[in-house]
C-alpha positions as CSV (number, residue, x, y, z in Angstrom):
1,M,-1.6,13.2,2.6
2,G,-3.6,11.9,-0.3
3,G,-3.1,8.6,-2.2
4,R,0.1,7.7,-3.8
5,E,0.5,9.4,-7.2
6,P,0.9,7.2,-10.3
7,P,4.5,6.7,-11.4
8,L,6.1,8.8,-14.1
9,S,6.2,7.4,-17.5
10,R,9.3,5.3,-18.3
11,R,11.8,6.7,-20.7
12,T,14.3,5.0,-22.9
13,T,17.8,6.0,-21.9
14,Q,21.3,5.7,-23.2
15,P,23.6,3.7,-21.0
16,F,27.2,4.7,-20.5
17,H,29.4,3.5,-23.3
18,S,33.2,2.9,-23.4
19,G,35.4,2.4,-26.3
20,S,35.7,-1.2,-27.4
21,V,39.0,-3.2,-27.3
22,L,39.3,-6.2,-29.6
23,A,41.3,-9.3,-28.8
24,S,41.5,-12.7,-30.5
25,A,40.3,-15.8,-28.7
26,Q,43.7,-17.4,-29.1
27,S,45.4,-14.6,-27.1
28,P,43.8,-14.5,-23.7
29,G,46.9,-12.9,-22.0
30,I,46.8,-9.3,-20.9
31,F,44.2,-8.4,-23.6
32,G,41.8,-11.0,-22.3
33,K,42.1,-9.6,-18.8
34,L,41.6,-6.1,-20.1
35,I,38.4,-7.2,-21.9
36,H,37.1,-8.9,-18.7
37,M,37.7,-5.7,-16.7
38,L,35.9,-3.6,-19.3
39,R,32.9,-5.9,-19.4
40,T,32.6,-5.8,-15.6
41,W,32.8,-2.0,-15.6
42,C,30.2,-1.6,-18.4
43,A,27.9,-4.1,-16.6
44,C,28.0,-1.9,-13.5
45,L,27.2,1.2,-15.4
46,V,24.4,-0.5,-17.3
47,G,22.9,-1.5,-14.0
48,F,23.0,2.1,-12.8
49,A,21.3,3.2,-16.1
50,A,18.6,0.6,-15.5
51,L,17.8,2.3,-12.1
52,A,17.3,5.6,-14.0
53,L,14.2,4.1,-15.6
54,I,12.4,4.0,-12.3
55,P,10.4,7.1,-11.3
56,V,11.0,7.7,-7.6
57,D,8.5,8.8,-4.9
58,L,10.0,10.6,-2.0
59,V,10.9,8.3,0.9
60,H,11.3,9.9,4.3
61,A,13.8,7.4,5.7
62,Q,17.2,7.7,4.2
63,T,19.4,4.6,4.1
64,P,23.2,4.9,3.6
65,P,24.4,4.0,0.1
66,A,25.8,0.6,-0.3
67,A,29.5,0.3,-0.6
68,G,30.6,0.4,-4.2
69,A,27.2,1.8,-5.5
70,P,27.5,3.2,-9.0
71,T,27.9,7.0,-9.4
72,A,28.1,9.4,-12.3
73,A,28.5,13.2,-12.8
74,V,25.4,15.3,-12.5
75,R,25.2,17.0,-15.9
76,E,21.8,18.9,-15.6
77,I,19.2,19.6,-12.9
78,R,15.7,20.5,-14.1
79,F,12.5,21.4,-12.2
80,D,8.9,20.9,-13.3
81,G,6.2,22.7,-11.3
82,L,8.0,25.8,-10.0
83,K,6.0,29.0,-9.5
84,T,7.9,31.4,-7.4
85,L,11.4,29.9,-7.2
86,S,13.9,29.9,-10.1
87,E,15.5,26.6,-11.2
88,S,18.9,27.8,-9.9
89,Q,17.4,28.7,-6.5
90,A,15.7,25.3,-6.3
91,A,18.8,23.5,-7.4
92,A,20.8,25.2,-4.7
93,L,18.2,24.1,-2.1
94,S,18.7,20.5,-3.2
95,G,22.4,20.6,-2.2
96,L,23.4,19.0,-5.6
97,Q,25.9,20.7,-7.9
98,I,26.6,20.3,-11.5
99,G,29.6,18.0,-12.0
100,Q,29.1,16.3,-8.7
101,Q,29.5,12.5,-8.6
102,A,26.2,11.2,-7.4
103,G,24.4,7.9,-7.1
104,R,20.7,7.1,-6.7
105,D,20.9,7.5,-2.9
106,D,22.4,11.0,-3.4
107,L,19.5,11.9,-5.6
108,Q,17.0,10.6,-3.0
109,A,18.8,12.6,-0.3
110,A,18.5,15.8,-2.4
111,A,14.7,15.1,-2.8
112,N,14.4,14.7,0.9
113,T,16.3,18.0,1.5
114,L,13.9,19.8,-0.8
115,L,10.8,18.5,1.0
116,Q,12.3,19.2,4.5
117,S,12.9,22.8,3.5
118,G,9.2,23.4,3.8
119,L,9.0,25.1,0.4
120,F,7.5,22.1,-1.3
121,S,4.4,20.1,-0.5
122,A,5.4,17.2,-2.9
123,V,8.7,16.2,-4.5
124,K,9.3,13.4,-7.0
125,F,12.2,12.9,-9.4
126,N,13.4,10.8,-12.3
127,F,16.7,10.8,-14.1
128,Q,18.4,9.5,-17.2
129,T,22.0,8.4,-17.6
130,H,24.0,9.3,-20.7
131,S,27.6,8.9,-21.6
132,D,28.4,12.3,-20.2
133,G,26.4,12.1,-17.0
134,I,23.0,12.3,-15.3
135,L,20.0,14.4,-16.5
136,L,17.9,14.9,-13.3
137,T,14.4,16.2,-13.2
138,F,12.5,17.1,-10.0
139,H,8.7,17.2,-10.2
140,V,7.5,19.5,-7.4
141,E,4.6,21.3,-6.0
142,E,5.4,24.5,-4.1
143,A,3.9,24.8,-0.6
144,E,1.6,27.7,0.3
145,R,3.6,30.7,1.5
146,L,2.5,33.0,4.4
147,P,3.5,36.7,4.9
148,A,6.3,37.1,7.5
149,Y,5.1,39.1,10.5
150,F,7.5,40.5,13.2
151,D,5.8,40.9,16.5
152,N,7.9,42.4,19.3
153,F,11.0,44.0,17.5
154,P,10.3,47.7,18.1
155,W,13.9,48.6,17.6
156,F,13.8,47.9,13.8
157,A,11.7,48.5,10.8
158,D,10.3,45.5,8.9
159,S,12.5,46.3,6.0
160,E,15.6,45.8,8.1
161,L,14.4,42.4,9.4
162,N,13.4,41.3,5.9
163,D,16.8,42.3,4.6
164,A,18.5,40.2,7.3
165,I,16.5,37.1,6.2
166,R,17.2,37.8,2.5
167,A,20.9,38.0,3.2
168,K,20.7,34.3,4.3
169,L,17.9,33.1,2.0
170,S,18.3,34.8,-1.4
171,F,14.9,33.6,-2.7
172,Y,13.0,35.3,0.3
173,N,10.3,37.7,-0.9
174,G,8.6,38.5,2.4
175,T,6.7,35.1,2.5
176,L,7.6,31.8,4.0
177,P,6.1,28.3,4.3
178,G,4.2,27.2,7.3
179,A,7.0,25.0,8.6
180,G,10.3,23.6,7.5
181,G,14.0,24.2,7.5
182,V,13.9,27.6,5.8
183,V,11.6,29.0,8.5
184,D,14.1,27.9,11.1
185,Q,16.9,29.5,9.0
186,A,14.9,32.8,8.8
187,A,14.5,32.8,12.6
188,D,18.3,32.2,12.9
189,A,18.9,35.1,10.5
190,V,16.8,37.5,12.6
191,A,18.6,36.3,15.8
192,A,22.0,36.9,14.2
193,F,20.9,40.4,13.1
194,L,19.9,41.2,16.7
195,V,23.3,40.0,18.0
196,T,25.0,42.5,15.6
197,H,23.0,45.2,17.3
198,G,24.0,44.1,20.9
199,L,20.8,42.1,21.6
200,Q,20.9,38.5,22.7
201,A,17.5,36.9,22.4
202,A,15.9,33.6,21.3
203,V,13.7,34.2,18.2
204,E,10.7,31.8,17.9
205,H,8.1,31.5,15.1
206,Q,4.6,30.2,14.8
207,V,1.7,30.3,12.4
208,L,-1.1,32.7,13.6
209,A,-4.2,34.2,12.1
210,N,-3.5,37.4,10.2
211,P,-4.7,40.3,12.5
212,T,-5.4,42.7,9.6
213,A,-6.6,40.5,6.7
214,E,-7.8,37.0,5.8
215,G,-5.5,34.0,6.1
216,S,-2.5,33.4,8.3
217,V,1.0,34.8,8.9
218,Q,4.4,33.3,9.9
219,E,4.9,35.2,13.1
220,F,8.4,35.8,14.6
221,H,8.8,37.0,18.2
222,I,11.4,37.3,20.9
223,E,10.8,34.9,23.7
224,G,10.4,36.5,27.0
225,G,10.4,40.1,25.8
226,S,10.0,42.6,28.8
227,L,9.0,45.8,27.0
228,Q,5.5,47.3,27.8
229,I,3.2,49.6,26.0
230,A,3.2,53.0,27.8
231,S,0.6,54.7,25.6
232,L,-1.2,54.5,22.3
233,Q,-1.6,57.7,20.3
234,F,-3.2,58.3,16.8
235,S,-2.5,60.8,14.1
236,D,-6.3,61.3,14.0
237,A,-7.3,63.7,16.7
238,A,-10.9,62.5,16.9
239,L,-9.6,59.0,17.9
240,N,-7.5,60.4,20.7
241,S,-10.6,62.0,22.2
242,S,-13.0,59.2,21.4
243,K,-14.7,57.9,24.5
244,L,-15.3,54.6,22.7
245,V,-11.6,54.2,22.0
246,Q,-10.5,55.4,25.4
247,Q,-12.6,52.9,27.3
248,H,-10.9,50.1,25.5
249,L,-7.3,51.3,25.8
250,A,-6.8,49.4,29.1
251,E,-6.9,46.3,26.9
252,I,-3.6,47.3,25.4
253,V,-1.8,50.0,27.5
254,G,0.4,48.6,30.2
255,K,0.5,45.2,28.5
256,P,3.7,43.6,27.0
257,Y,4.7,45.2,23.7
258,S,3.2,43.1,20.9
259,R,2.5,44.4,17.4
260,M,0.1,41.5,17.0
261,A,-1.9,42.7,20.1
262,I,-1.9,46.3,18.7
263,D,-3.0,45.2,15.3
264,I,-5.9,43.1,16.8
265,F,-6.9,46.1,18.9
266,L,-6.9,48.4,15.8
267,T,-8.9,45.8,13.8
268,E,-11.5,45.1,16.5
269,Q,-11.9,48.4,18.3
270,V,-10.8,51.2,15.9
271,R,-11.5,50.0,12.3
272,P,-15.3,49.5,12.9
273,I,-15.6,53.2,13.8
274,F,-14.5,54.2,10.3
275,L,-16.4,51.4,8.5
276,R,-19.7,52.5,10.0
277,Q,-19.0,55.9,8.5
278,G,-18.6,54.4,5.0
279,R,-14.8,54.8,5.1
280,L,-14.2,51.3,3.7
281,R,-10.6,51.9,2.8
282,V,-9.3,53.3,6.0
283,K,-5.6,52.6,6.7
284,L,-4.5,52.0,10.2
285,G,-0.7,51.8,11.0
286,P,1.6,50.2,10.9
287,P,2.3,51.1,14.6
288,E,5.5,53.0,15.2
289,V,7.7,53.5,18.3
290,R,8.7,57.2,18.5
291,L,11.4,58.2,20.9
292,A,13.1,61.6,21.4
293,Q,16.3,60.0,22.6
294,N,19.2,58.5,20.6
295,P,17.8,55.5,18.7
296,N,21.0,53.6,19.3
297,Q,20.5,53.7,23.1
298,K,18.6,51.0,24.9
299,L,14.9,51.4,24.8
300,P,13.0,52.2,28.1
301,E,11.0,49.4,29.6
302,K,7.8,51.2,28.7
303,I,7.5,52.6,25.2
304,P,5.0,54.9,23.6
305,V,3.3,53.7,20.4
306,Y,2.1,56.0,17.6
307,V,-0.4,54.9,14.9
308,P,-0.7,56.8,11.7
309,V,-4.3,56.9,10.4
310,D,-5.6,57.6,6.8
311,P,-9.4,57.7,7.1
312,G,-10.0,57.5,3.4
313,D,-13.1,58.6,1.5
314,I,-16.8,57.8,2.3
315,Y,-18.2,55.3,-0.2
316,H,-21.9,55.2,-1.3
317,W,-23.9,52.1,-2.2
318,K,-24.3,51.6,-6.0
319,G,-26.1,48.2,-6.0
320,V,-25.6,44.5,-6.2
321,E,-25.9,41.8,-8.9
322,W,-26.5,38.1,-7.9
323,K,-25.4,35.2,-10.0
324,G,-26.0,31.4,-9.5
325,N,-29.0,31.7,-7.1
326,S,-32.1,29.7,-7.8
327,I,-33.5,28.7,-4.4
328,L,-33.6,32.3,-3.2
329,S,-34.6,35.3,-5.3
330,S,-32.3,38.3,-5.9
331,I,-34.9,40.5,-4.2
332,T,-34.7,38.4,-1.1
333,L,-31.0,38.4,-1.1
334,T,-30.7,42.1,-1.7
335,G,-33.0,42.7,1.2
336,D,-30.7,40.8,3.5
337,L,-28.0,43.4,2.8
338,S,-30.1,46.2,4.2
339,L,-28.4,48.9,2.1
340,I,-29.9,51.8,0.2
341,V,-28.6,52.9,-3.2
342,G,-27.0,56.3,-3.0
343,E,-26.6,56.2,0.8
344,P,-23.2,55.9,2.6
345,I,-22.3,52.3,3.2
346,D,-22.2,51.0,6.8
347,G,-19.3,48.6,6.3
348,M,-20.0,46.6,9.4
349,N,-23.6,46.1,8.2
350,L,-22.3,45.1,4.8
351,E,-20.1,42.4,6.3
352,A,-23.0,41.2,8.5
353,G,-25.2,41.2,5.3
354,W,-23.1,38.5,3.7
355,E,-23.4,36.4,6.8
356,R,-27.2,36.9,6.8
357,V,-27.3,35.6,3.3
358,R,-25.4,32.5,4.3
359,E,-27.7,32.0,7.3
360,R,-30.8,32.3,5.1
361,Y,-29.5,29.4,3.0
362,A,-28.6,27.4,6.1
363,H,-32.2,27.9,7.3
364,L,-33.2,25.9,4.3
365,G,-30.7,23.2,4.8
366,Y,-28.0,24.5,2.4
367,L,-25.1,24.3,4.8
368,D,-22.4,24.4,2.1
369,A,-23.8,27.4,0.3
370,K,-20.9,29.7,-0.8
371,V,-21.3,33.5,-1.1
372,E,-18.5,35.1,-2.9
373,P,-18.8,38.9,-3.3
374,D,-16.6,40.7,-5.9
375,M,-16.3,44.4,-4.8
376,A,-16.0,47.0,-7.6
377,F,-14.8,50.4,-6.1
378,D,-15.4,53.5,-8.2
379,N,-12.8,55.8,-6.7
380,Q,-13.9,58.8,-8.7
381,A,-17.5,58.6,-7.7
382,H,-16.7,57.2,-4.3
383,A,-19.2,54.4,-4.9
384,L,-19.2,50.6,-4.4
385,S,-21.1,48.0,-6.4
386,C,-20.9,44.2,-5.9
387,S,-21.3,41.2,-8.1
388,V,-22.0,38.1,-6.0
389,R,-21.5,34.6,-7.1
390,I,-23.7,32.0,-5.3
391,E,-22.9,28.3,-5.2
392,E,-26.0,26.8,-3.4
393,G,-25.0,23.2,-3.2
394,S,-27.6,20.6,-2.0
395,P,-29.8,20.7,1.1
396,Y,-28.9,18.5,4.1
397,H,-31.3,16.3,6.0
398,F,-31.2,15.6,9.7
399,G,-29.5,12.3,10.6
400,V,-29.0,11.5,14.3
401,L,-28.7,13.4,17.6
402,N,-25.7,12.2,19.6
403,I,-25.6,13.2,23.3
404,T,-22.9,12.7,25.9
405,G,-22.6,13.9,29.6
406,L,-26.3,13.6,30.6
407,S,-28.2,11.1,32.7
408,P,-30.7,8.8,30.9
409,S,-33.6,10.8,32.3
410,A,-32.1,14.1,31.2
411,E,-31.3,12.7,27.8
412,R,-34.9,11.7,27.3
413,R,-36.1,15.2,28.2
414,L,-33.7,16.7,25.7
415,R,-34.7,14.3,22.9
416,D,-38.4,15.2,23.6
417,A,-37.6,18.9,23.2
418,W,-35.6,18.4,19.9
419,T,-38.0,19.3,17.1
420,I,-36.3,18.3,13.8
421,S,-37.4,14.9,12.7
422,Q,-35.0,12.3,11.3
423,G,-34.8,12.7,7.5
424,A,-36.4,16.2,7.6
425,V,-34.5,19.1,6.0
426,F,-32.1,20.5,8.6
427,D,-32.9,24.0,9.7
428,K,-29.8,25.6,11.2
429,L,-31.9,28.4,12.8
430,I,-33.8,25.8,14.9
431,Y,-30.5,24.2,15.9
432,E,-29.1,27.6,17.0
433,Q,-32.2,28.5,18.9
434,F,-32.0,25.1,20.7
435,L,-28.4,25.8,21.7
436,S,-29.4,29.2,23.0
437,A,-32.1,27.6,25.2
438,L,-29.7,25.1,26.6
439,Q,-27.4,27.9,27.7
440,T,-29.8,30.6,28.9
441,Q,-33.1,28.8,29.6
442,P,-32.4,25.1,30.4
443,S,-35.8,24.8,32.1
444,K,-37.5,25.0,28.6
445,V,-35.7,21.8,27.7
446,F,-35.4,19.8,31.0
447,R,-38.5,21.3,32.7
448,D,-38.4,20.6,36.5
449,L,-35.5,18.1,36.3
450,P,-32.6,19.4,38.5
451,L,-29.5,19.6,36.3
452,H,-26.3,21.6,36.3
453,Y,-23.7,22.0,33.6
454,D,-21.2,24.7,32.7
455,H,-20.7,24.3,29.0
456,V,-22.3,22.5,26.0
457,G,-20.0,21.5,23.3
458,H,-21.7,21.3,19.9
459,W,-20.8,20.1,16.5
460,L,-22.4,19.5,13.1
461,Q,-21.1,16.4,11.4
462,T,-22.0,16.5,7.7
463,D,-21.9,13.7,5.2
464,A,-21.9,15.3,1.7
465,A,-22.3,11.9,0.0
466,K,-25.5,11.1,1.8
467,S,-26.6,14.8,2.2
468,T,-27.1,14.2,6.0
469,V,-26.0,16.1,9.1
470,D,-25.6,14.7,12.6
471,V,-25.8,16.9,15.7
472,L,-23.3,16.2,18.5
473,L,-23.9,17.7,22.0
474,D,-21.4,17.2,24.9
475,F,-22.5,18.5,28.3
476,Q,-19.7,19.4,30.7
């Protein structure tokens, strides 16, 4: 976590007030006792009001409230910083209710509850006390949400599982945080839904890379599922007869049923076939389980999987515009894409082209160069143009070479073979060629020195403040 945030500005508050009772100094009797009791009560409330002046950072450890700690009714709960949740939803998550008697420890516990839900990356609060109760404000930052992904639930559509979660978590919109109480509650909701359909299974969750897009997903799966993929068929006849696809089917058929595994197979083995044809917007799936028998009966141990395919149109290259580049010319960068205006776009080549541009910058020491293409699809003309924003950054210079796992004599040979001088501009291409030699032609580096290793761990450790990069090599 980052440094502690500055406290919230203090506010002037109105302490609780009670009606005044007058009594003469000559008549201490019952009126004097009553005045003493009122003064004690007001002092207690004023002390509680003074606490309200202190902005409170979230504390993870929760201590029990002291006996006799002052409380007051919660009059209003406000939130600052909400983006996807409503105030009523967030207030419900806190556990506090309007009219509830609460002290400072209760407010702290509510803040802890919000953070532990996983929906917030930061929670602070401050409050004011008035004659009619507490005005509470939570200052929050919502945590990143990930799409929910259901892996091995072939009996049900995603919509059914999403509805089961929404019945338990009213704010659920198909996304969940990376961790926290609400993710566990979502898993419990799915498990309870399975029970209502006669299935007893433990539902687990984990964050995994999205198999069909950038980013990650919150994946749910049944632990120890026994179903297997019997076959994989496509709505596209050409795919069913494709030798390229057929030779890879063994990677998926006969294996445990997993939508994640199927989606990875479609992304890595099937999608490139269409991208090379210029079908940049091909749609694959989602995979379906199609059975002729009664859907309420138990599934067979081996199940057939059907994948609907929409190939989409073939797109042609319209051109590219570069912005922000000064070190490399637009002509050079355009050449790295290897595309011809008017010709069908090889989507795989286009993806590789962006990487070639990044590598060209890295060849000149610009390791932090950012290449951000903005695709403009012309669906009527079936054409694609791109506007690319370049952030070049600054060049890195070579620092030191750190080596572990070699004998002193082998290390000397390696350092002799290393060609980038300390302080020189770091050329990533030379670095990668050196790594390749270590793996495939070690004699080029160590000459006649007998040496055996199975793996070379390698890392680049950059220091942006000094514009230096160190190379770390670990021989195993």
